C-alpha positions, 0 to 999 in steps of 0.5 A, a space after each residue: 385116129 379112127 380104131 375098129 368099130 365093133 360091126 353090133 356099135 356101127 349097125 345098130 347107129 344105122 338101124 337107127 338112122 334108118 327108124 328115122 328116116 335118115 338115109 344110110 351113105 357110104 363114101 369111096 375116099 381114093 385121098 385123105 382130104 376126101 375122107 376127112 371132108 367125108 366124116 364132117 359132112 356126116 358120112 356114114 361109112 369110108 371105103 378106102 380101095 384100089 380105084 381111088 387111087 386112080 381116079 383122083 390121078 385122073 381116071 375111071 374106076 376100071 382102071 382098079 381091075 388092070 394090071 397096073 399094081 397090087 389092090 392090098 400094096 394100093 389100099 396099105 398105101 392109102 391106109 395111113 391117109 386116110 384112117 389118119 384123117 378119119 376120128 369116128 366114122 367106120 373106115 371099110 376096105 376093099 378087099 381083093 378075094 379072088 387075089 392068088 397071095 391072100 388064099 385061106 390061112 393067109 385071107 383070114 392072116 390080111 383081115 386081121 392084119 386090117 382090123 388091128 389097123 383100124 378098118 372097120 369092114 370090108 368090101 368086094 373089090 377091086 372084084 369079078 362082078 364086074 366083068 361079064 358072068 356070060 363073056 369068056 373072060 369072065 368064065 375062065 377067071 371061075 373054071 380057074 379059081 378066081 372067079 365070085 365064089 372066092 370074094 364071099 368067101 372073105 366076105 364069110 371070114 369078114 364076117 367071122 372075125 365080127 368086121 363089118 361087111 358090106 359087099 358089091 352084088 350084080 345079081 340075084 345069085 351074088 344076093 342070095 350067096 354073100 346073105 348065107 354068108 353073112 353079108 350085114 350090108 349089101 351095095 346093088 352095083 348098077 354098074 361103072 357111073 355115069 357122066 362126067 368127064 371121064 364117065 361111062 355110058 349106061 347098060 340099064 336107064 334110070 326108071 330100069 334101076 329102080 325097078 331092080 332096086 325095089 326087086 333086089 332089094 324084097 329077094 334080100 329082105 326074104 332071105 333077111 329081114 334086117 339086112 341093109 340096103 344101099 345103091 351104088 352106079 350105074 344111071 344113079 351117078 348124083 343128086 337126082 338120081 338117088 332122089 328117083 330112087 329113095 322117093 320109088 323103091 321101098 326098102 334101099 336104105 341109102 345109096 354108096 358112091 365113090 365117083 360121085 363123090 370123088 370125082 364128079 365134084 371134083 371137077 366141077 368145083 375146079 373148073 369153077 373156081 379156075 373159070 371165076 379167078 379166069 374172069 376177073 378182068 386185069 390191069 395190063 401194064 
């Protein structure tokens, strides 16, 4: 069973890999077997949060933002399953910074609980960052105390507790605000991951994502030279997409995938296996 790994140790390990040209790969795991296989395959980070449970149940990732269950309760339900099968890879928790029951000292207490359970860091998910800033719904959330600033505050508390912080950022403002509170790893979020049977339509092209990734990576380094930058989502959905980004963008150090590593491979492997069995001819009596 994996235990809490100090932030400094995780960062030193990742910096060493980056210096050798090795990408940092984060894997979302909504079930124990995904976490176990991810570690065997060499994943650098394993992240669990509520949408993983819905993904592995056959639904889209946005189910994690809907009122289908308490995100933290789902996280705590998943925790023993994943933490028990992971041996040495840092496991991060998806934390809902806007959760009304986990504000102030209650958030600090909750993060301390996660640390004692064996989590080495956090990521801000579910996140209101997926909701358009110009929409009425997002403006209402911000006006009523359920805005992205609460996610920034949760990352700040986690940093103070010496936990690794790997927040999703959706624009330049998010990026700067997260760096100001000590974010170690920025995950540039380009929208819901496309492709697959549930996949979403991308709002930007792969070329546009590469351009944006370069601009954001440059901005991030101007504020924190040693920040680690990963990409996630939108048109960056499979190996070829990631290769396209890695070969064209300087200062992007890796990729974080959930749908990419959980749902899409499962869909393909299970379908191919069943089709192969169905292709065998039998000898009727």
